[in-house]
Z-matrix of the N, CA and C atoms (Angstrom, degrees):
N
C 1 1.447
C 2 1.530 1 108.18
N 3 1.333 2 116.82 1 125.31
C 4 1.460 3 119.16 2 -179.65
C 5 1.537 4 110.73 3 -81.47
N 6 1.315 5 115.98 4 174.27
C 7 1.465 6 120.99 5 -173.40
C 8 1.527 7 111.87 6 -63.71
N 9 1.332 8 117.51 7 -36.83
C 10 1.466 9 119.79 8 179.72
C 11 1.521 10 110.66 9 -66.23
N 12 1.319 11 117.57 10 -40.11
C 13 1.465 12 121.21 11 177.50
C 14 1.531 13 110.21 12 -65.43
N 15 1.324 14 116.64 13 -39.03
C 16 1.461 15 120.57 14 178.59
C 17 1.528 16 110.55 15 -63.62
N 18 1.337 17 116.57 16 -41.26
C 19 1.466 18 120.48 17 178.76
C 20 1.523 19 110.65 18 -62.37
N 21 1.342 20 116.56 19 -46.44
C 22 1.465 21 120.41 20 -179.58
C 23 1.525 22 111.62 21 -62.31
N 24 1.332 23 116.92 22 -41.24
C 25 1.465 24 120.89 23 177.86
C 26 1.520 25 110.38 24 -62.17
N 27 1.326 26 116.56 25 -44.02
C 28 1.464 27 120.95 26 179.66
C 29 1.530 28 111.01 27 -64.29
N 30 1.320 29 117.01 28 -42.49
C 31 1.468 30 120.75 29 179.26
C 32 1.520 31 110.39 30 -60.69
N 33 1.333 32 117.13 31 -43.90
C 34 1.475 33 120.63 32 179.18
C 35 1.526 34 110.94 33 -61.63
N 36 1.328 35 116.60 34 -41.33
C 37 1.460 36 119.96 35 179.06
C 38 1.524 37 110.90 36 -65.14
N 39 1.326 38 116.69 37 -41.46
C 40 1.466 39 120.68 38 179.64
C 41 1.526 40 110.35 39 -64.70
N 42 1.334 41 116.63 40 -40.31
C 43 1.466 42 120.14 41 179.27
C 44 1.529 43 112.54 42 -62.31
N 45 1.321 44 117.55 43 -25.61
C 46 1.466 45 120.21 44 -178.20
C 47 1.534 46 113.11 45 -85.86
N 48 1.330 47 117.61 46 -5.79
C 49 1.465 48 121.09 47 -178.71
C 50 1.530 49 109.81 48 -72.23
N 51 1.328 50 115.86 49 128.05
C 52 1.466 51 122.11 50 178.39
C 53 1.532 52 111.69 51 -108.74
N 54 1.317 53 117.19 52 -14.28
C 55 1.460 54 123.03 53 -176.39
C 56 1.530 55 109.47 54 -90.55
N 57 1.335 56 116.70 55 118.33
C 58 1.463 57 121.49 56 -177.56
C 59 1.521 58 111.95 57 -62.41
N 60 1.323 59 117.77 58 -37.84
C 61 1.465 60 120.79 59 179.59
C 62 1.532 61 110.99 60 -65.21
N 63 1.320 62 116.07 61 -43.17
C 64 1.464 63 120.14 62 177.96
C 65 1.527 64 110.33 63 -63.34
N 66 1.332 65 116.67 64 -42.82
C 67 1.466 66 120.39 65 179.25
C 68 1.529 67 110.85 66 -61.98
N 69 1.327 68 117.53 67 -40.92
C 70 1.466 69 121.03 68 177.32
C 71 1.524 70 111.17 69 -64.84
N 72 1.332 71 117.22 70 -37.30
C 73 1.465 72 121.38 71 177.72
C 74 1.522 73 110.71 72 -64.48
N 75 1.326 74 116.69 73 -45.36
C 76 1.468 75 121.06 74 178.49
C 77 1.525 76 110.03 75 -61.80
N 78 1.322 77 116.61 76 -44.56
C 79 1.468 78 121.03 77 178.69
C 80 1.525 79 110.46 78 -59.74
N 81 1.320 80 116.85 79 -43.61
C 82 1.467 81 120.91 80 179.44
C 83 1.524 82 111.46 81 -62.08
N 84 1.340 83 116.04 82 -40.78
C 85 1.466 84 119.97 83 178.82
C 86 1.524 85 110.73 84 -63.95
N 87 1.323 86 116.76 85 -42.93
C 88 1.470 87 120.19 86 179.94
C 89 1.522 88 109.81 87 -65.91
N 90 1.337 89 117.11 88 -45.65
C 91 1.470 90 120.34 89 178.62
C 92 1.525 91 111.09 90 -58.58
N 93 1.343 92 116.46 91 -44.52
C 94 1.464 93 121.03 92 179.09
C 95 1.531 94 110.43 93 -62.24
N 96 1.330 95 116.83 94 -45.39
C 97 1.463 96 120.86 95 179.68
C 98 1.517 97 112.42 96 -61.13
N 99 1.326 98 116.63 97 -42.72
C 100 1.462 99 120.11 98 178.91
C 101 1.524 100 111.37 99 -66.03
N 102 1.327 101 116.35 100 -39.25
C 103 1.472 102 120.33 101 178.43
C 104 1.529 103 110.34 102 -64.66
N 105 1.340 104 116.31 103 -46.16
C 106 1.462 105 120.44 104 179.12
C 107 1.525 106 110.67 105 -62.59
N 108 1.320 107 116.99 106 -43.26
C 109 1.458 108 121.88 107 179.74
C 110 1.522 109 110.12 108 -60.30
N 111 1.319 110 116.43 109 -43.13
C 112 1.460 111 121.21 110 178.60
C 113 1.523 112 110.80 111 -65.44
N 114 1.334 113 117.10 112 -41.57
C 115 1.467 114 121.23 113 179.85
C 116 1.522 115 110.97 114 -63.57
N 117 1.318 116 115.65 115 -41.77
C 118 1.464 117 119.73 116 179.90
C 119 1.520 118 110.24 117 -64.74
N 120 1.325 119 116.89 118 -45.24
C 121 1.467 120 120.40 119 179.88
C 122 1.518 121 111.26 120 -59.58
N 123 1.345 122 116.35 121 -38.12
C 124 1.451 123 120.49 122 -177.58
C 125 1.520 124 113.09 123 -79.97
N 126 1.340 125 118.50 124 -18.47
C 127 1.453 126 120.05 125 -174.45
C 128 1.532 127 113.24 126 -99.91
N 129 1.314 128 117.41 127 -11.40
C 130 1.458 129 120.24 128 -178.52
C 131 1.524 130 109.35 129 -106.74
N 132 1.318 131 114.93 130 122.57
C 133 1.458 132 119.12 131 176.33
C 134 1.516 133 108.89 132 -100.68
N 135 1.316 134 115.67 133 123.19
C 136 1.459 135 121.00 134 178.62
C 137 1.515 136 107.57 135 -104.11
N 138 1.331 137 116.31 136 124.40
C 139 1.465 138 118.99 137 -178.57
C 140 1.529 139 111.43 138 -61.38
N 141 1.314 140 116.04 139 146.98
C 142 1.471 141 121.25 140 -179.56
C 143 1.525 142 111.70 141 -57.54
N 144 1.345 143 117.09 142 -38.79
C 145 1.463 144 118.82 143 -178.41
C 146 1.527 145 111.04 144 -62.47
N 147 1.345 146 116.18 145 -33.31
C 148 1.459 147 119.36 146 179.68
C 149 1.532 148 110.91 147 -74.27
N 150 1.329 149 116.67 148 -39.20
C 151 1.466 150 120.26 149 176.27
C 152 1.524 151 110.32 150 -59.40
N 153 1.330 152 115.79 151 -44.05
C 154 1.467 153 120.35 152 179.36
C 155 1.527 154 111.52 153 -63.12
N 156 1.329 155 116.55 154 -41.28
C 157 1.462 156 121.48 155 178.53
C 158 1.529 157 110.88 156 -60.55
N 159 1.321 158 116.72 157 -46.24
C 160 1.459 159 121.24 158 -179.61
C 161 1.526 160 110.55 159 -65.22
N 162 1.329 161 117.13 160 -43.07
C 163 1.464 162 120.01 161 179.26
C 164 1.530 163 111.29 162 -62.47
N 165 1.314 164 117.02 163 -39.05
C 166 1.465 165 121.15 164 177.75
C 167 1.537 166 110.75 165 -63.76
N 168 1.313 167 116.26 166 -43.50
C 169 1.471 168 120.02 167 178.40
C 170 1.524 169 111.24 168 -63.48
N 171 1.326 170 116.99 169 -41.77
C 172 1.468 171 120.39 170 178.82
C 173 1.522 172 110.85 171 -65.25
N 174 1.320 173 116.00 172 -39.93
C 175 1.460 174 120.41 173 -178.89
C 176 1.526 175 111.08 174 -64.26
N 177 1.322 176 117.21 175 -36.76
C 178 1.465 177 122.16 176 -176.95
C 179 1.529 178 113.85 177 -89.81
N 180 1.317 179 117.03 178 -3.66
C 181 1.469 180 120.03 179 -177.39
C 182 1.523 181 110.44 180 -72.57
N 183 1.322 182 114.37 181 147.58
C 184 1.460 183 121.56 182 177.91
C 185 1.528 184 107.84 183 -103.95
N 186 1.330 185 117.21 184 156.27
C 187 1.469 186 119.44 185 179.65
C 188 1.530 187 113.09 186 -53.65
N 189 1.327 188 117.57 187 -34.13
C 190 1.469 189 119.40 188 -179.37
C 191 1.533 190 112.39 189 -71.93
N 192 1.340 191 117.51 190 -9.22
C 193 1.463 192 120.91 191 176.77
C 194 1.533 193 112.23 192 -81.13
N 195 1.321 194 116.58 193 -11.39
C 196 1.459 195 120.97 194 -176.95
C 197 1.515 196 110.74 195 -101.74
N 198 1.334 197 115.78 196 149.24
C 199 1.459 198 121.84 197 175.59
C 200 1.522 199 108.70 198 -125.76
N 201 1.323 200 116.12 199 142.58
C 202 1.462 201 120.29 200 170.58
C 203 1.526 202 107.11 201 -69.14
N 204 1.332 203 116.96 202 156.66
C 205 1.453 204 121.21 203 -176.88
C 206 1.528 205 111.63 204 -55.88
N 207 1.332 206 117.50 205 -44.76
C 208 1.466 207 120.32 206 -177.56
C 209 1.528 208 111.66 207 -60.18
N 210 1.328 209 116.94 208 -40.77
C 211 1.469 210 120.99 209 179.58
C 212 1.527 211 110.50 210 -67.87
N 213 1.332 212 116.89 211 -40.75
C 214 1.469 213 120.63 212 178.63
C 215 1.527 214 110.75 213 -65.24
N 216 1.310 215 116.10 214 -41.47
C 217 1.461 216 120.79 215 179.54
C 218 1.537 217 110.35 216 -60.62
N 219 1.324 218 116.63 217 -43.94
C 220 1.471 219 121.54 218 178.40
C 221 1.526 220 110.69 219 -63.96
N 222 1.321 221 116.79 220 -43.93
C 223 1.462 222 121.86 221 179.36
C 224 1.531 223 111.09 222 -60.65
N 225 1.328 224 117.33 223 -47.00
C 226 1.465 225 120.90 224 179.91
C 227 1.515 226 111.70 225 -62.25
N 228 1.325 227 116.24 226 -38.26
C 229 1.464 228 120.33 227 179.15
C 230 1.526 229 110.63 228 -67.54
N 231 1.325 230 117.59 229 -47.32
C 232 1.463 231 120.74 230 -178.08
C 233 1.525 232 112.20 231 -67.49
N 234 1.327 233 116.28 232 -44.04
C 235 1.460 234 120.21 233 -173.77
C 236 1.526 235 113.34 234 -79.64
N 237 1.341 236 116.71 235 -38.93
C 238 1.465 237 120.00 236 -173.54
C 239 1.528 238 114.34 237 -122.29
N 240 1.336 239 116.92 238 -3.70
C 241 1.463 240 119.74 239 -177.74
C 242 1.513 241 113.00 240 70.15
N 243 1.336 242 116.69 241 26.21
C 244 1.462 243 121.37 242 -178.81
C 245 1.520 244 109.23 243 -94.08
N 246 1.323 245 116.06 244 123.54
C 247 1.464 246 121.83 245 175.67
C 248 1.525 247 107.49 246 -97.42
N 249 1.300 248 116.14 247 123.03
C 250 1.459 249 121.06 248 -177.34
C 251 1.524 250 110.26 249 -101.28
N 252 1.309 251 115.00 250 138.88
C 253 1.453 252 120.62 251 174.89
C 254 1.518 253 107.61 252 -135.85
N 255 1.304 254 115.80 253 138.45
C 256 1.462 255 120.82 254 177.98
C 257 1.525 256 107.25 255 -103.17
N 258 1.321 257 116.86 256 122.39
C 259 1.448 258 120.98 257 -179.75
C 260 1.519 259 112.44 258 -101.35
N 261 1.316 260 117.20 259 -31.22
C 262 1.451 261 121.31 260 -179.73
C 263 1.517 262 108.97 261 -130.98
N 264 1.300 263 115.98 262 148.29
C 265 1.453 264 121.28 263 174.73
C 266 1.519 265 106.31 264 -108.11
N 267 1.303 266 115.67 265 124.82
C 268 1.446 267 121.12 266 179.04
C 269 1.521 268 108.88 267 -85.44
N 270 1.297 269 117.46 268 125.15
C 271 1.459 270 122.19 269 179.47
C 272 1.521 271 107.36 270 -109.68
N 273 1.338 272 115.30 271 121.75
C 274 1.459 273 118.47 272 178.96
C 275 1.505 274 110.82 273 -66.64
N 276 1.318 275 115.45 274 137.92
C 277 1.452 276 120.13 275 -179.18
C 278 1.523 277 111.31 276 -94.96
N 279 1.311 278 116.62 277 -7.48
C 280 1.457 279 118.73 278 179.56
C 281 1.504 280 109.82 279 -127.81
N 282 1.301 281 116.21 280 159.16
C 283 1.453 282 122.04 281 175.64
C 284 1.520 283 108.70 282 -103.76
N 285 1.326 284 115.85 283 58.52
C 286 1.458 285 120.10 284 -175.67
C 287 1.512 286 112.16 285 -77.93
N 288 1.345 287 117.66 286 -9.48
C 289 1.445 288 120.76 287 177.85
C 290 1.511 289 114.00 288 84.11
N 291 1.342 290 117.71 289 6.36
C 292 1.483 291 120.30 290 -179.83
C 293 1.501 292 109.76 291 -95.63
C-alpha cells in the first residue's frame, strides 16, 4: 500500500469516528507526530555530498529495484525474522516532490 492509499484509508477511518474523546486522541497523536517529524528534520544536518549521492542513486534506480512495503515486510521477516509494525504515519508538510 503506497502512502496515498494509506492516507485515504486513515481519512476514512477518522471520518467514521463518533466518539469525541477518541477523535481528540487521534488529533493529539497526529499533532505530536507532525511536531516530532518537524523537529527531527530541523535537528539533523545532512551533508551536501550525501544528498547528492542519494539523488544519484535514485536517479539511476530501475523500477525493479523498488519494493512495495508489504513485499519488503515479508522479505525482512523471512530473511531476518524481523517483524515490522508501523505506529505513526509521517505526513509530508510540503510538496517538494521528494
